[in-house]
All heavy atoms as an XYZ file, in Angstrom:
1053
protein
N     103.402     90.231    106.443
C     102.122     90.776    106.106
C     101.903     90.500    104.573
O     102.871     90.313    103.806
C     102.101     92.242    106.372
C     102.326     92.572    107.852
S     101.110     91.830    108.953
C     102.222     91.031    110.097
N     100.635     90.541    104.200
C     100.238     90.145    102.820
C      99.541     91.279    102.075
O      98.879     92.084    102.704
C      99.415     88.859    102.861
N      99.639     91.242    100.781
C      98.848     92.091     99.896
C      97.748     91.222     99.346
O      98.015     90.200     98.749
C      99.752     92.617     98.741
C      99.119     93.602     97.769
C      98.670     94.832     98.528
C     100.117     93.992     96.698
N      96.477     91.617     99.620
C      95.335     90.720     99.312
C      94.374     91.507     98.488
O      94.341     92.721     98.418
C      94.634     90.271    100.598
C      95.516     89.533    101.547
C      94.717     89.191    102.819
C      95.590     88.441    103.794
N      94.758     88.107    105.027
N      93.484     90.739     97.787
C      92.372     91.275     97.050
C      91.023     90.827     97.667
O      90.953     89.718     98.157
C      92.323     90.730     95.650
C      93.317     91.259     94.606
C      93.118     90.613     93.298
C      93.209     92.779     94.509
N      90.072     91.752     97.615
C      88.762     91.333     98.167
C      87.675     92.190     97.433
O      87.862     93.423     97.238
C      88.666     91.661     99.649
C      87.443     91.145    100.360
C      87.517     91.359    101.867
O      88.383     90.796    102.461
O      86.690     92.116    102.368
N      86.568     91.505     97.046
C      85.477     92.247     96.441
C      84.681     92.900     97.511
O      84.322     92.298     98.528
C      84.623     91.253     95.693
C      83.534     91.937     94.878
C      82.874     90.981     93.880
N      81.930     91.706     93.050
C      80.646     91.734     93.290
N      80.073     90.930     94.231
N      79.784     92.460     92.497
N      84.459     94.154     97.339
C      83.781     95.019     98.394
C      82.363     94.592     98.700
O      81.871     94.820     99.791
C      83.942     96.533     98.117
C      83.670     97.325     99.365
C      82.930     96.888     96.972
C      84.133     98.770     99.264
N      81.746     93.869     97.713
C      80.342     93.474     97.961
C      80.215     92.180     98.745
O      79.108     91.844     99.100
C      79.638     93.288     96.570
C      79.442     94.603     95.875
C      80.229     95.016     94.843
C      78.446     95.468     96.282
C      80.069     96.193     94.162
C      78.242     96.665     95.625
C      79.023     97.030     94.540
O      78.842     98.240     93.906
N      81.333     91.513     99.006
C      81.214     90.314     99.801
C      81.439     90.693    101.269
O      82.007     91.728    101.565
C      82.314     89.269     99.411
O      83.568     89.884     99.557
C      82.130     88.797     98.003
N      80.947     89.820    102.130
C      81.130     90.082    103.591
C      82.660     90.153    103.860
O      83.441     89.246    103.382
C      80.530     88.923    104.379
C      80.637     89.182    105.887
C      79.953     88.052    106.605
C      80.138     88.289    108.125
N      79.595     87.208    108.937
N      83.136     91.160    104.492
C      84.575     91.309    104.757
C      85.197     90.072    105.309
O      84.771     89.586    106.403
C      84.661     92.494    105.643
C      83.434     93.268    105.476
C      82.361     92.270    105.152
N      86.146     89.481    104.631
C      86.886     88.369    105.145
C      87.931     88.733    106.132
O      88.262     87.905    107.024
C      87.525     87.616    103.933
N      88.447     89.938    106.116
C      89.471     90.368    106.967
C      89.341     91.847    107.268
O      89.514     92.714    106.399
C      90.816     90.092    106.238
C      92.028     90.310    107.150
O      91.805     90.736    108.339
O      93.122     90.055    106.698
N      88.974     92.135    108.509
C      88.858     93.484    108.919
C      90.084     93.974    109.664
O      90.194     95.110    110.073
C      87.617     93.700    109.818
C      86.232     93.589    109.101
C      85.147     93.629    110.082
C      86.160     94.665    108.098
N      91.068     93.074    109.868
C      92.211     93.408    110.632
C      93.329     94.095    109.817
O      94.223     94.711    110.380
C      92.821     92.123    111.305
O      93.256     91.274    110.267
N      93.205     94.078    108.474
C      94.201     94.727    107.662
C      93.872     96.167    107.316
O      92.749     96.649    107.669
N      94.761     96.725    106.524
C      94.573     98.115    106.014
C      93.752     97.980    104.699
O      94.225     97.425    103.741
C      95.915     98.815    105.777
C      95.824    100.194    105.411
C      95.638    101.149    106.369
C      96.041    100.614    104.070
C      95.572    102.511    106.056
C      95.997    101.964    103.694
C      95.711    102.883    104.703
O      95.680    104.229    104.343
N      92.489     98.451    104.708
C      91.562     98.296    103.587
C      91.558     99.482    102.745
O      91.180    100.596    103.161
C      90.196     97.931    104.184
C      90.170     96.651    104.958
C      88.801     96.397    105.668
N      87.684     96.360    104.846
C      87.294     95.332    104.140
N      87.948     94.193    104.211
N      86.209     95.468    103.416
N      91.897     99.273    101.411
C      91.993    100.394    100.444
C      91.065    100.083     99.267
O      91.218     99.051     98.560
C      93.444    100.566     99.934
C      93.530    101.696     98.967
C      94.423    100.719    101.056
N      90.172    100.975     99.003
C      89.301    100.868     97.833
C      90.154    101.438     96.646
O      90.601    102.575     96.717
C      88.022    101.652     97.956
C      87.090    101.644     96.692
C      86.590    100.266     96.384
C      85.903    102.590     96.958
N      90.321    100.661     95.557
C      91.167    101.036     94.416
C      90.330    101.313     93.152
O      90.861    101.259     92.053
C      92.265    100.057     94.228
C      93.261    100.036     95.350
C      91.793     98.656     93.908
N      89.035    101.520     93.296
C      88.161    101.847     92.194
C      88.018    103.368     92.077
O      88.046    104.010     93.078
C      86.734    101.270     92.359
C      86.675     99.769     92.169
O      87.653     99.201     91.658
O      85.647     99.216     92.403
N      87.869    103.832     90.890
C      87.716    105.319     90.680
C      86.336    105.746     91.102
O      86.150    106.891     91.598
C      87.971    105.630     89.186
C      88.079    107.153     88.948
C      88.608    107.453     87.578
N      90.006    107.083     87.490
C      91.032    107.905     87.642
N      90.817    109.156     87.985
N      92.278    107.500     87.492
N      85.337    104.885     90.979
C      83.982    105.189     91.342
C      83.575    104.492     92.656
O      84.023    103.313     92.850
C      82.984    104.746     90.254
C      83.188    105.427     88.858
C      82.172    104.800     87.862
C      83.039    106.858     88.961
N      82.778    105.151     93.437
C      82.271    104.533     94.683
C      81.312    103.445     94.311
O      80.461    103.602     93.472
C      81.618    105.547     95.573
C      81.251    104.886     96.912
C      80.051    104.422     97.274
C      82.146    104.707     97.986
N      80.114    103.891     98.518
C      81.370    104.087     99.011
C      83.454    104.983     98.227
C      81.867    103.695    100.223
C      83.962    104.628     99.473
C      83.245    103.976    100.418
N      81.414    102.256     94.932
C      80.536    101.105     94.574
C      79.115    101.368     94.990
O      78.870    101.749     96.132
C      81.145     99.901     95.300
C      82.144    100.465     96.276
C      82.444    101.859     95.938
N      78.193    101.102     94.059
C      76.773    101.333     94.326
C      76.243    100.485     95.499
O      76.614     99.326     95.576
C      75.945    100.982     93.102
C      76.061    101.992     91.997
C      75.131    101.623     90.907
N      75.321    102.568     89.797
C      74.598    102.547     88.704
N      73.620    101.658     88.545
N      74.792    103.415     87.773
N      75.452    101.125     96.323
C      74.831    100.370     97.387
C      75.638    100.050     98.528
O      75.230     99.434     99.491
N      76.904    100.575     98.595
C      77.772    100.290     99.745
C      77.886    101.599    100.519
O      78.286    102.620    100.005
C      79.197     99.851     99.283
C      79.097     98.516     98.530
C      80.157     99.738    100.501
C      78.750     97.315     99.376
N      77.534    101.524    101.805
C      77.731    102.726    102.634
C      79.182    102.822    103.083
O      79.899    101.830    103.115
C      76.786    102.672    103.887
O      77.297    101.698    104.834
N      79.612    103.968    103.393
C      80.913    104.236    103.866
C      81.231    103.492    105.170
O      82.304    102.994    105.399
C      81.282    105.681    103.936
C      81.232    106.362    102.579
C      81.920    107.657    102.468
C      81.815    108.114    101.026
N      82.613    109.190    100.671
N      80.223    103.385    105.968
C      80.316    102.666    107.224
C      80.546    101.133    106.986
O      81.473    100.569    107.521
C      79.094    102.881    108.151
C      79.166    101.993    109.378
C      79.012    104.362    108.581
N      79.691    100.587    106.141
C      79.746     99.148    105.860
C      81.028     98.761    105.087
O      81.375     97.629    105.019
C      78.485     98.657    105.150
C      77.307     98.690    106.056
O      77.452     98.641    107.249
N      76.092     98.795    105.469
N      81.599     99.716    104.402
C      82.834     99.396    103.592
C      84.046     99.114    104.489
O      84.972     98.442    104.038
C      83.140    100.574    102.654
N      84.091     99.612    105.684
C      85.180     99.414    106.642
C      86.505     99.820    105.964
O      87.441     99.048    106.037
C      85.234     97.997    107.097
C      83.955     97.526    107.786
N      83.685     97.887    109.077
C      82.958     96.727    107.354
C      82.480     97.339    109.424
N      82.087     96.645    108.349
N      86.500    101.002    105.385
C      87.716    101.444    104.655
C      88.632    102.231    105.528
O      88.221    102.967    106.396
C      87.296    102.410    103.449
C      86.672    101.859    102.255
C      86.481    102.902    101.222
C      87.403    100.709    101.639
N      89.914    102.042    105.232
C      90.934    102.978    105.825
C      91.295    104.053    104.815
O      91.681    105.131    105.281
C      92.215    102.198    106.133
C      91.939    101.138    107.220
O      91.807     99.980    106.925
N      91.872    101.532    108.478
N      91.127    103.702    103.548
C      91.534    104.740    102.524
C      90.796    104.372    101.213
O      90.558    103.250    100.941
C      93.030    104.665    102.305
C      93.551    105.723    101.444
N      93.509    107.050    101.674
C      94.184    105.624    100.184
C      94.079    107.705    100.687
N      94.465    106.869     99.763
N      90.483    105.423    100.470
C      89.981    105.318     99.112
C      90.911    106.059     98.156
O      91.052    107.237     98.248
C      88.533    105.863     99.003
C      87.920    105.821     97.664
C      88.269    105.059     96.575
C      86.786    106.596     97.193
N      87.481    105.276     95.517
C      86.554    106.266     95.866
C      86.045    107.593     97.824
C      85.519    106.835     95.106
C      85.004    108.176     97.046
C      84.763    107.767     95.756
N      91.584    105.316     97.272
C      92.484    105.894     96.343
C      91.959    105.912     94.961
O      92.212    104.982     94.175
C      93.849    105.255     96.395
C      94.980    106.179     95.900
O      94.699    106.854     94.874
O      96.060    106.209     96.467
N      91.124    106.861     94.637
C      90.484    106.927     93.263
C      91.451    107.087     92.173
O      91.247    106.577     91.074
C      89.567    108.215     93.179
C      88.517    108.334     94.252
C      87.717    109.585     94.016
C      87.539    110.321     95.298
N      86.661    111.458     95.162
N      92.514    107.832     92.411
C      93.486    108.148     91.351
C      94.282    106.933     90.843
O      94.885    106.963     89.769
C      94.462    109.215     91.829
C      93.790    110.501     92.160
C      92.885    111.101     91.073
O      93.392    111.124     89.925
O      91.800    111.451     91.367
N      94.290    105.848     91.593
C      95.074    104.666     91.205
C      94.279    103.779     90.300
O      94.809    102.936     89.594
C      95.586    103.897     92.439
C      96.945    103.227     92.130
C      94.607    102.963     92.991
C      98.053    104.209     91.935
N      92.970    103.992     90.211
C      92.100    103.203     89.303
C      92.294    103.629     87.891
O      92.840    104.638     87.575
N      91.728    102.818     86.944
C      91.888    103.155     85.504
C      91.081    104.443     85.230
O      90.114    104.738     85.868
C      91.256    101.947     84.765
C      90.585    101.135     85.748
C      91.038    101.534     87.162
N      91.570    105.118     84.147
C      90.898    106.345     83.806
C      89.479    106.081     83.331
O      89.111    104.918     83.013
C      91.648    107.003     82.597
O      91.514    106.138     81.453
N      88.656    107.078     83.367
C      87.244    106.922     82.954
C      87.157    106.400     81.559
O      86.377    105.518     81.244
C      86.519    108.301     83.085
O      86.575    108.665     84.472
C      85.082    108.155     82.694
N      87.994    106.930     80.642
C      87.936    106.464     79.265
C      88.296    104.992     79.126
O      87.617    104.237     78.438
C      88.864    107.309     78.371
C      88.340    108.675     78.089
O      87.128    108.960     78.331
O      89.153    109.546     77.734
N      89.307    104.553     79.868
C      89.734    103.191     79.777
C      88.643    102.289     80.425
O      88.369    101.272     79.851
C      91.055    102.969     80.452
C      91.628    101.576     80.428
C      91.806    101.041     79.027
C      92.987    101.540     81.167
N      88.174    102.704     81.520
C      87.118    101.925     82.215
C      85.877    101.722     81.330
O      85.358    100.597     81.204
C      86.739    102.629     83.570
C      85.723    101.896     84.404
C      85.427    102.671     85.639
N      85.143    104.040     85.459
C      83.968    104.528     85.004
N      83.031    103.699     84.745
N      83.771    105.809     84.870
N      85.424    102.799     80.653
C      84.303    102.689     79.788
C      84.596    101.865     78.591
O      83.735    101.041     78.168
C      83.853    104.073     79.394
C      83.174    104.829     80.521
C      82.688    106.229     80.015
C      82.013    106.967     81.147
N      81.552    108.294     80.720
N      85.795    101.942     77.974
C      86.098    101.178     76.852
C      86.171     99.656     77.205
O      85.606     98.873     76.489
C      87.533    101.517     76.331
C      88.041    100.623     75.277
C      87.760    100.623     73.983
C      88.881     99.506     75.475
N      88.360     99.590     73.326
C      89.079     98.884     74.257
C      89.543     98.970     76.618
C      89.895     97.755     74.080
C      90.308     97.821     76.484
C      90.541     97.257     75.190
N      86.755     99.349     78.323
C      86.833     97.895     78.798
C      85.423     97.363     79.064
O      85.115     96.254     78.635
C      87.707     97.786     80.022
C      87.833     96.455     80.593
C      88.000     95.336     79.835
C      87.709     96.322     81.996
C      88.083     94.067     80.417
C      87.846     95.032     82.587
C      87.997     93.969     81.807
N      84.606     98.085     79.782
C      83.239     97.664     80.135
C      83.179     96.236     80.638
O      82.221     95.529     80.406
C      82.349     97.867     78.951
C      80.913     97.867     79.332
O      80.565     98.315     80.360
N      80.057     97.381     78.364
N      84.235     95.813     81.351
C      84.283     94.467     81.919
C      84.045     93.309     80.915
O      83.445     92.285     81.293
C      83.358     94.331     83.165
C      83.730     95.290     84.255
N      84.791     95.133     85.048
C      83.176     96.497     84.593
C      84.925     96.130     85.842
N      84.006     96.984     85.640
N      84.537     93.516     79.732
C      84.458     92.507     78.655
C      85.712     91.644     78.775
O      86.828     92.050     78.476
C      84.356     93.188     77.317
C      84.271     92.209     76.158
O      84.439     91.007     76.345
O      83.974     92.698     75.030
N      85.563     90.349     79.133
C      86.723     89.475     79.257
C      87.587     89.363     77.987
O      88.757     89.144     78.080
C      86.121     88.109     79.595
C      84.787     88.395     80.204
C      84.324     89.622     79.510
N      86.952     89.477     76.836
C      87.714     89.453     75.590
C      88.670     90.614     75.440
O      89.697     90.534     74.765
C      86.753     89.344     74.419
C      86.052     87.988     74.336
C      85.144     87.867     73.103
O      85.284     88.649     72.144
O      84.274     87.015     73.111
N      88.316     91.782     76.005
C      89.154     92.932     75.950
C      90.229     92.985     77.108
O      91.043     93.852     77.129
C      88.287     94.223     76.079
C      87.456     94.458     74.907
C      86.683     95.727     75.067
C      85.761     96.087     73.932
N      85.024     97.292     74.182
N      90.199     91.980     77.962
C      91.044     92.042     79.146
C      92.551     92.155     78.828
O      93.256     92.979     79.470
C      90.736     90.906     80.114
C      91.527     91.006     81.402
C      91.164     91.947     82.333
C      92.581     90.118     81.680
C      91.875     92.060     83.491
C      93.295     90.241     82.853
C      92.977     91.226     83.822
N      93.052     91.363     77.890
C      94.485     91.465     77.605
C      94.881     92.917     77.151
O      95.926     93.412     77.661
C      94.759     90.461     76.503
C      93.634     89.432     76.666
C      92.484     90.224     77.129
N      94.085     93.504     76.354
C      94.419     94.872     75.892
C      94.186     95.873     77.055
O      94.898     96.843     77.192
C      93.524     95.284     74.668
C      93.791     96.687     74.182
C      95.183     96.930     73.668
O      95.922     95.988     73.334
O      95.615     98.103     73.637
N      93.117     95.622     77.865
C      92.894     96.466     78.994
C      94.067     96.472     79.940
O      94.534     97.471     80.411
C      91.613     96.004     79.718
C      91.434     96.619     81.092
C      90.998     97.899     81.208
C      91.830     95.933     82.222
C      90.903     98.504     82.461
C      91.678     96.487     83.506
C      91.226     97.807     83.604
N      94.545     95.244     80.137
C      95.741     95.133     81.050
C      96.951     95.931     80.552
O      97.570     96.646     81.323
C      96.124     93.605     81.195
C      97.294     93.356     82.092
C      97.546     91.877     82.158
C      98.795     91.625     83.049
N      99.082     90.184     83.139
N      97.214     95.864     79.252
C      98.313     96.560     78.694
C      98.135     98.086     78.843
O      99.022     98.795     79.243
C      98.470     96.226     77.211
O      98.719     94.870     77.054
C      99.559     97.055     76.542
N      96.919     98.557     78.536
C      96.608     99.968     78.658
C      96.641    100.480     80.119
O      97.134    101.571     80.427
C      95.269    100.292     78.033
C      95.230    100.066     76.568
C      93.820    100.484     75.999
N      93.706    100.185     74.573
C      92.705    100.530     73.904
N      91.700    101.235     74.395
N      92.611    100.249     72.580
N      96.083     99.699     81.039
C      96.076    100.061     82.434
C      97.503    100.111     82.985
O      97.852    101.041     83.776
C      95.177     99.129     83.238
C      95.021     99.481     84.689
C      94.858    100.804     85.122
C      95.034     98.483     85.671
C      94.755    101.163     86.406
C      94.868     98.825     86.990
C      94.791    100.159     87.380
O      94.633    100.451     88.684
N      98.318     99.154     82.603
C      99.719     99.160     83.114
C     100.433    100.409     82.684
O     101.201    101.026     83.385
C     100.455     97.898     82.709
C     100.033     96.645     83.469
C     100.674     95.401     82.783
C     100.376     96.691     84.930
N     100.166    100.803     81.442
C     100.777    102.104     80.902
C     100.280    103.262     81.691
O     101.033    104.152     82.034
C     100.435    102.205     79.420
N      98.983    103.263     81.991
C      98.478    104.350     82.834
C      99.078    104.345     84.206
O      99.444    105.434     84.689
C      96.931    104.226     82.992
C      96.129    104.669     81.839
C      94.636    104.728     82.088
O      94.134    104.410     83.196
O      93.927    105.170     81.160
N      99.230    103.190     84.802
C      99.825    103.131     86.133
C     101.272    103.680     86.153
O     101.642    104.477     87.004
C      99.840    101.705     86.673
C      98.523    101.157     87.203
C      98.597     99.645     87.433
C      98.101    101.900     88.455
N     102.000    103.269     85.156
C     103.463    103.723     85.091
C     103.579    105.222     84.907
O     104.563    105.812     85.357
C     104.171    102.980     84.006
C     104.371    101.527     84.312
C     104.892    100.722     83.115
C     104.923     99.240     83.469
N     105.202     98.399     82.290
N     102.562    105.827     84.305
C     102.621    107.287     84.062
C     101.818    108.075     85.117
O     101.793    109.273     85.100
C     102.051    107.601     82.691
N     101.227    107.348     86.059
C     100.364    108.016     87.108
C     101.202    108.751     88.155
O     101.967    108.168     88.846
C      99.512    106.909     87.742
C      98.417    107.511     88.598
O      98.526    108.564     89.149
N      97.357    106.760     88.789
N     100.998    110.077     88.248
C     101.754    110.798     89.250
C     101.399    110.457     90.672
O     102.190    110.763     91.635
C     101.413    112.298     88.944
C     100.175    112.274     88.152
C     100.114    110.956     87.433
N     100.292    109.781     90.881
C      99.919    109.428     92.249
C     100.576    108.060     92.690
O     100.520    107.715     93.867
C      98.361    109.224     92.325
N     101.218    107.386     91.773
C     101.801    106.126     92.076
C     102.887    106.097     93.183
O     102.834    105.249     94.081
C     102.391    105.417     90.838
C     102.983    104.058     90.954
C     101.969    103.018     91.504
C     103.585    103.557     89.689
N     103.821    107.030     93.110
C     104.870    106.987     94.239
C     104.286    107.087     95.642
O     104.699    106.365     96.519
C     105.816    108.145     93.836
C     105.660    108.356     92.340
C     104.160    108.034     92.151
N     103.328    107.969     95.761
C     102.763    108.144     97.130
C     101.984    106.882     97.516
O     101.942    106.489     98.684
C     101.874    109.375     97.139
N     101.254    106.292     96.524
C     100.514    105.078     96.759
C     101.415    103.921     97.220
O     101.220    103.211     98.157
C      99.662    104.745     95.550
C      98.776    103.573     95.795
C      97.658    103.696     96.599
C      99.004    102.382     95.151
C      96.791    102.576     96.832
C      98.133    101.261     95.313
C      97.034    101.404     96.147
N     102.556    103.805     96.480
C     103.527    102.732     96.803
C     104.103    102.937     98.161
O     104.315    101.977     98.952
C     104.670    102.724     95.760
C     104.308    102.069     94.414
C     105.408    102.337     93.392
C     104.079    100.617     94.541
N     104.367    104.193     98.553
C     104.951    104.487     99.856
C     103.929    104.170    100.985
O     104.298    103.595    101.969
C     105.368    105.942     99.963
C     106.090    106.303    101.273
C     107.395    105.480    101.469
O     108.243    105.491    100.632
N     107.443    104.766    102.602
N     102.696    104.508    100.724
C     101.669    104.212    101.622
C     101.531    102.674    101.881
O     101.429    102.230    103.062
C     100.322    104.807    101.104
C      99.097    104.436    102.056
C      97.799    104.879    101.408
O      97.637    104.888    100.197
N      96.870    105.264    102.240
N     101.533    101.921    100.806
C     101.491    100.456    100.934
C     102.704     99.903    101.704
O     102.545     99.021    102.534
C     101.303     99.825     99.588
C     100.028    100.112     98.836
C      99.995     99.210     97.559
C      98.800     99.829     99.653
N     103.840    100.428    101.320
C     105.040     99.940    101.996
C     105.004    100.166    103.512
O     105.320     99.330    104.320
C     106.274    100.681    101.428
O     106.350    100.367    100.011
C     107.568    100.208    102.044
N     104.520    101.376    103.898
C     104.381    101.745    105.258
C     103.439    100.798    105.982
O     103.676    100.318    107.120
C     103.944    103.172    105.474
C     104.966    104.148    105.017
O     106.170    103.810    104.756
O     104.601    105.374    104.861
N     102.259    100.527    105.341
C     101.245     99.682    105.944
C     101.660     98.246    106.065
O     101.385     97.570    107.049
C      99.867     99.817    105.195
C      99.291    101.208    105.340
C      99.066    101.653    106.732
O      98.691    100.878    107.632
N      99.378    102.910    106.991
N     102.333     97.728    105.008
C     102.789     96.352    104.991
C     103.823     95.985    106.056
O     104.043     94.847    106.366
C     103.315     95.951    103.578
C     102.234     95.701    102.527
C     102.862     95.732    101.147
C     101.420     94.453    102.809
N     104.431     97.057    106.552
C     105.451     96.857    107.652
C     104.776     96.303    108.888
O     105.385     95.610    109.703
C     106.174     98.108    107.910
N     103.469     96.568    109.038
C     102.813     96.221    110.334
C     101.549     95.450    110.178
O     101.029     94.874    111.122
C     102.516     97.476    111.168
O     101.643     98.342    110.361
C     103.762     98.197    111.586
N     100.978     95.411    108.936
C      99.681     94.661    108.750
C      99.459     94.361    107.331
O     100.146     94.802    106.393
C      98.530     95.609    109.274
C      98.374     96.882    108.486
C      97.321     97.813    109.099
O      96.365     97.330    109.662
N      97.515     99.075    108.985
N      98.466     93.483    107.075
C      98.053     93.094    105.749
C      97.433     94.354    105.073
O      96.879     95.221    105.733
C      97.011     92.017    105.733
C      97.592     90.650    106.164
O      98.772     90.504    106.169
O      96.695     89.784    106.489
N      97.576     94.411    103.742
C      96.846     95.417    102.977
C      95.874     94.712    102.051
O      96.214     93.774    101.334
C      97.890     96.212    102.115
C      97.137     97.180    101.145
C      98.764     97.087    103.009
N      94.623     95.131    102.089
C      93.536     94.549    101.344
C      93.076     95.547    100.270
O      92.548     96.586    100.615
C      92.366     94.071    102.202
C      92.896     93.068    103.284
C      91.260     93.461    101.386
C      92.448     93.384    104.652
N      93.335     95.198     99.015
C      92.863     96.044     97.908
C      91.388     95.650     97.642
O      91.101     94.491     97.259
C      93.688     95.798     96.639
C      95.197     96.010     96.828
C      95.916     95.614     95.521
C      95.497     97.446     97.230
N      90.480     96.572     97.707
C      89.094     96.359     97.525
C      88.618     96.857     96.137
O      89.078     97.930     95.672
C      88.246     97.038     98.597
C      88.563     96.609    100.037
C      88.059     97.580    101.025
C      88.022     95.225    100.245
N      87.745     96.146     95.463
C      87.208     96.470     94.211
C      85.760     96.037     94.085
O      85.301     95.279     94.959
C      88.060     95.795     93.026
C      87.913     94.253     93.126
C      86.959     93.644     92.358
C      88.711     93.497     93.934
C      86.828     92.279     92.381
C      88.612     92.151     93.977
C      87.640     91.538     93.235
O      87.530     90.168     93.267
N      85.053     96.591     93.179
C      83.612     96.338     93.050
C      83.232     95.443     91.890
O      82.114     94.965     91.831
N      84.085     95.137     90.956
C      83.766     94.312     89.805
C      83.169     92.976     90.184
O      83.632     92.308     91.106
C      84.948     94.149     88.853
N      82.191     92.478     89.377
C      81.622     91.144     89.572
C      82.608     90.060     89.184
O      82.700     89.058     89.852
C      80.336     90.983     88.782
C      79.191     91.797     89.317
C      77.936     91.560     88.442
C      76.846     92.515     88.869
N      75.690     92.395     87.980
N      83.279     90.225     88.043
C      84.219     89.251     87.571
C      85.496     89.349     88.440
O      86.248     90.348     88.386
C      84.543     89.562     86.107
C      85.459     88.495     85.440
O      86.207     87.881     86.169
O      85.266     88.313     84.212
N      85.791     88.317     89.174
C      86.906     88.340     90.080
C      88.260     87.987     89.425
O      89.283     88.037     90.063
C      86.598     87.343     91.245
C      85.453     87.829     92.076
C      85.170     86.940     93.262
O      86.029     86.400     93.838
N      83.910     86.939     93.634
N      88.199     87.663     88.133
C      89.396     87.346     87.388
C      89.850     88.451     86.406
O      91.021     88.703     86.236
C      89.190     86.031     86.601
O      88.805     85.043     87.507
C      90.412     85.583     85.920
N      88.835     89.065     85.781
C      89.103     90.001     84.716
C      88.746     91.423     85.224
O      87.705     92.005     84.840
C      88.301     89.672     83.452
C      88.626     88.385     82.912
N      87.815     87.327     83.152
C      89.716     87.896     82.185
C      88.335     86.228     82.566
N      89.453     86.592     81.955
N      89.556     92.047     86.065
C      89.246     93.375     86.581
C      90.571     94.072     86.931
O      91.625     93.494     86.939
C      88.345     93.276     87.864
C      89.038     92.646     89.027
O      89.978     93.191     89.554
N      88.558     91.493     89.492
N      90.470     95.358     87.131
C      91.586     96.225     87.329
C      92.388     95.910     88.611
O      93.579     96.060     88.669
C      91.217     97.691     87.241
C      90.130     98.083     88.203
C      90.599     98.551     89.495
O      91.770     98.890     89.675
N      89.727     98.661     90.432
N      91.690     95.428     89.611
C      92.392     95.148     90.885
C      93.343     93.979     90.725
O      94.419     94.007     91.376
C      91.326     94.866     91.973
N      93.012     92.976     89.894
C      93.905     91.859     89.676
C      95.207     92.405     89.004
O      96.300     92.015     89.433
C      93.186     90.830     88.775
C      94.195     89.770     88.279
C      92.058     90.223     89.509
N      95.054     93.244     88.023
C      96.189     93.841     87.306
C      97.000     94.676     88.308
O      98.243     94.606     88.354
C      95.739     94.726     86.119
C      96.922     95.429     85.470
C      94.928     93.881     85.142
N      96.332     95.516     89.091
C      96.985     96.376     90.060
C      97.789     95.577     91.030
O      98.928     95.894     91.409
C      95.977     97.265     90.753
C      96.538     98.202     91.828
C      97.551     99.219     91.201
C      95.324     98.993     92.488
N      97.188     94.499     91.592
C      97.884     93.723     92.621
C      99.189     93.106     92.035
O     100.247     93.217     92.673
C      96.989     92.553     93.166
C      97.741     91.762     94.165
C      96.857     90.593     94.657
C      97.695     89.713     95.597
N      97.137     88.422     95.821
N      99.133     92.512     90.822
C     100.382     91.946     90.207
C     101.398     93.047     89.979
O     102.574     92.854     90.240
C      99.997     91.267     88.939
N     100.957     94.192     89.544
C     101.853     95.315     89.302
C     102.484     95.795     90.630
O     103.725     95.985     90.689
C     101.111     96.532     88.720
C     101.857     97.780     88.500
C     102.760     97.921     87.461
C     101.719     98.809     89.432
C     103.539     99.069     87.345
C     102.446     99.996     89.270
C     103.392    100.092     88.234
N     101.709     95.920     91.678
C     102.240     96.325     92.984
C     103.225     95.340     93.544
O     104.239     95.721     94.082
C     101.056     96.619     93.892
C     100.138     97.791     93.620
C      98.948     97.789     94.520
C     100.953     99.062     93.665
N     102.892     94.064     93.378
C     103.829     93.064     93.892
C     105.168     93.195     93.208
O     106.168     93.008     93.831
C     103.202     91.680     93.702
C     102.107     91.358     94.629
C     101.440     90.063     94.436
O     101.164     89.658     93.338
N     101.242     89.220     95.509
N     105.197     93.407     91.908
C     106.383     93.631     91.176
C     107.149     94.878     91.646
O     108.350     94.832     91.844
C     106.130     93.640     89.726
N     106.433     95.905     91.819
C     107.020     97.209     92.238
C     107.626     97.116     93.684
O     108.634     97.705     93.918
C     105.965     98.385     92.111
C     105.528     98.660     90.731
C     106.688     99.190     89.895
O     107.364    100.104     90.247
N     106.875     98.607     88.767
N     106.838     96.464     94.541
C     107.237     96.428     95.938
C     108.246     95.293     96.216
O     108.808     95.329     97.353
C     106.032     96.210     96.795
C     105.026     97.350     96.782
C     103.752     96.970     97.507
C     105.590     98.590     97.446
N     108.482     94.474     95.298
C     109.360     93.301     95.548
C     110.751     93.751     96.088
O     111.297     93.025     96.967
C     109.568     92.523     94.285
N     111.256     94.810     95.628
C     112.504     95.290     96.153
C     112.476     96.089     97.413
O     113.515     96.243     98.142
N     111.271     96.518     97.751
C     111.141     97.375     98.974
C     110.667     96.651    100.166
O     110.903     97.027    101.336
C     110.159     98.514     98.663
C     110.570     99.379     97.505
C     109.532    100.361     97.094
O     108.711    100.776     97.896
N     109.454    100.681     95.839
N     109.848     95.554     99.966
C     109.222     94.833    101.041
C     109.617     93.452    100.960
O     109.620     92.793     99.904
C     107.622     94.958    100.855
C     106.916     94.199    101.942
C     107.161     96.411    100.843
N     109.959     92.821    102.087
C     110.350     91.381    102.093
C     109.225     90.522    101.407
O     108.092     90.857    101.601
C     110.489     91.004    103.551
C     110.797     92.353    104.245
C     110.083     93.416    103.424
N     109.627     89.577    100.677
C     108.692     88.765     99.891
C     107.529     88.143    100.689
O     106.440     88.012    100.158
C     109.433     87.612     99.109
N     107.811     87.843    101.902
C     106.769     87.241    102.768
C     105.550     88.219    102.939
O     104.430     87.749    103.111
C     107.275     86.856    104.089
N     105.847     89.456    102.762
C     104.738     90.420    102.925
C     103.881     90.601    101.678
O     102.891     91.283    101.725
C     105.323     91.747    103.338
C     105.952     91.755    104.708
C     106.258     93.167    105.157
N     106.964     93.036    106.454
C     107.914     93.842    106.837
N     108.260     94.816    106.096
N     108.454     93.710    108.015
N     104.265     90.004    100.597
C     103.551     90.188     99.367
C     102.815     88.929     98.870
O     102.236     88.872     97.869
C     104.509     90.598     98.231
C     105.227     91.933     98.458
C     106.230     92.162     97.291
C     104.240     93.046     98.582
N     102.842     87.922     99.762
C     102.176     86.663     99.372
C     100.635     86.875     99.313
O     100.121     87.884     99.833
C     102.498     85.592    100.362
C     101.875     85.762    101.778
C     102.306     84.716    102.737
N     101.496     84.735    103.945
C     101.480     85.685    104.859
N     102.210     86.769    104.682
N     100.753     85.596    105.912
N      99.920     85.893     98.749
C      98.460     85.989     98.613
C      97.832     85.664     99.968
O      98.382     84.993    100.779
C      97.958     85.000     97.587
C      98.392     85.415     96.220
O      98.471     86.654     95.984
O      98.608     84.549     95.343
């Protein structure tokens, strides 16, 4: 099984996996029915202060990445989130959903790389491919 990224505003490419919204805010204009979510984990997204500071400015992305990784490592919700992903990856793909327009400079990209590193020892590598 694979850990994947998908922008929530695009037509769902894969409805067969476990779909998790990893943004702190609900994406504008998306109904809960059309989102086809299995779970929304607000707590795993960047803090409001960090999100506002970053403001999706690509020039700030390297610093944003550093700050967000520090937040993730200190996040008390992380162990439960990792366990949930491990459980789901045992039987199906996990799709991390995000709302950002920039598909390269966003928190979900940072989160996916972080999760792949964290799960590497817990989940066979084939389950973490793109």
